[in-house]
N, C-alpha and C positions, 0 to 999 in steps of 0.2 A: 057234460063235464068239460070244463075248459082246461087247455093244457097249461101247465105251470111254466112260467118264464124263469129262466135261470140267469139271474143278474151276474153271478160269478163268472159264467161263461162269457157274457157280453163284455164285462170289465177286463177279462184276461185276454181277449182277442187282440187288442192293440199291442199288448206285451208280447204275445206269441208271434205276431207279425213282425215286430221289430227284432226279436231275437232270432227269427228264422230268415230274416232278409239276407239276400246275397249282397256281396260287396258291389259298390258302384264302380263303373269303369272310370279310369283316369284318362284324361284327354291329353295327348302329346301333340304339340305343334312343332312341325318341322319347317326350317327355313328353306328357301330356294334362292341361292346366291349365284347370279350369272357370272360366267367367266370374265375376268378383266379384259382379256384380249379376244373374247368371243364376238360373234356377229350380233348386231341389233336384232332382237327377236322377242316375241311375246313369250313370257314364262309365267307359270302359275305363281300366285302370290305366296303360296305355301301349301303344305299338305297336313292332313290330320291323321293321327293314329290313336288307337285306344288300347289300354291294357287293363285287365281285371284279375286281381289275385284269386286263386282258387281257395276253397275252404282249407283250413289248416289240416295237414296230415302229419302224424308223429314222425319226427326225424327230418322233415324237409318242407319245402314250400314250392309252389309253382304259380306261374302267371300266364294267362292267355292274352294274346294280342292280335291286332290286325292294323293294316295301314290302308287307307282309302285310295289306292292307285287307280281304281276304275274311274275316278273323277277326271283323270287326265290321260288315261291309256286304255288300250284294248289288247286282246291276245296275251294276257298276263299268264306267265308260267314260272314254275320253280326251275331255275336254270343250273344251279350248282349248290351243293351243301356238303358239310362235313360236321364233325362233332362241335366245332366252334362257331360256325356261321352258316347262313343260308342267304341265297341271292335269288330274287325274283326279277324277271325282265318282262317288259311290256312295250308295245308300240305306242308312241305318243300320238294323241289325237291331233288332227290337222292344225288346229290353232296353236299348238305348242311344238310342232314337229321340228322347228329350227332352234329351239331353246337349247342352250348349252350352259348347264348350271350344276351345282351340287348343293347339298344341304344336310343338316343334322338337327338334333333335338334342341329347341330353344326355349320352350315353355312346357311345364307340366301342371295341368289344372290351373292355368293362368299365371303361375309363378315362374320367374326366370329359372331355367334349368342350367345348372353349372357342373353337372356330373359328366361322366364318360358317355358320349353319344353312341350308344350301342345300336342305334337305328339311324342309318344314313341313306341318302338318295343321290343318284347321279342321273342327269338328263343330258344325253349326248347322242349324236348321229341318229336322231329320230326315235330313240329308245329311252325308257326310264328303267333304272335299276334300283331296287330297294334292297338294302343289305342289313341283315340282322347279324351282329357280330358280338359274341360273348368273350372275345379275346381280352384278357385282363380284368374281366368282371369276376370278382371273388365273392364267395359266400362267407358266412360267419365262422366256418371252420377252415378257411384258407384253401378251399377247392375252387376251381373254375366252374361257374354256372354252366349248365348244359342245355342244349336245345332238345326238348323232348318230343316236339311235333313241329312239322313244317308242311304247309299245304296251301290250298285255296278254298275259299267258300264264297259264293256269290260273286266270283270274279276278283276277289281281293285276297292278297296274301294273309295267311293266318299262321300263328305259331303258339307254342307253349315252351317256356323256358323255366328252369328251376334250379334249386340248390339245396344244400343241407343246412340245418339250423343247429 
């Protein structure tokens, strides 16, 4: 006896995969702008961060994120945080140790970003700081978005922020 092949199952597979697929991460490009009166030094061309919206939950939304500080720094740690912001600090790798610069969000998925740069960086005194700041970031109901998680994974800063809908 040969097994019966279920064509309906085979045809529905791509639909179920598409419907159950998770959202793709957005790519955030951060500028690195040397200080006007800073020393001549090698600075990174920029940094990359990623954010991924979590599946919808009734009453609110949240977004997971990370910034690739490990590309330019070691010994990264969460140094300060409150309900509005989180700051991670790391030691710049030797090739960038003398860089004095700052930067913020300039592109989101390849498009120019013109909103509030809630993710910023500072490179100074041999250290890098990544600052996630929800100050002034409002949700649909007029509340400030909040940082729900801040930590590290694989040596890179990680966070989750969210708001009400």
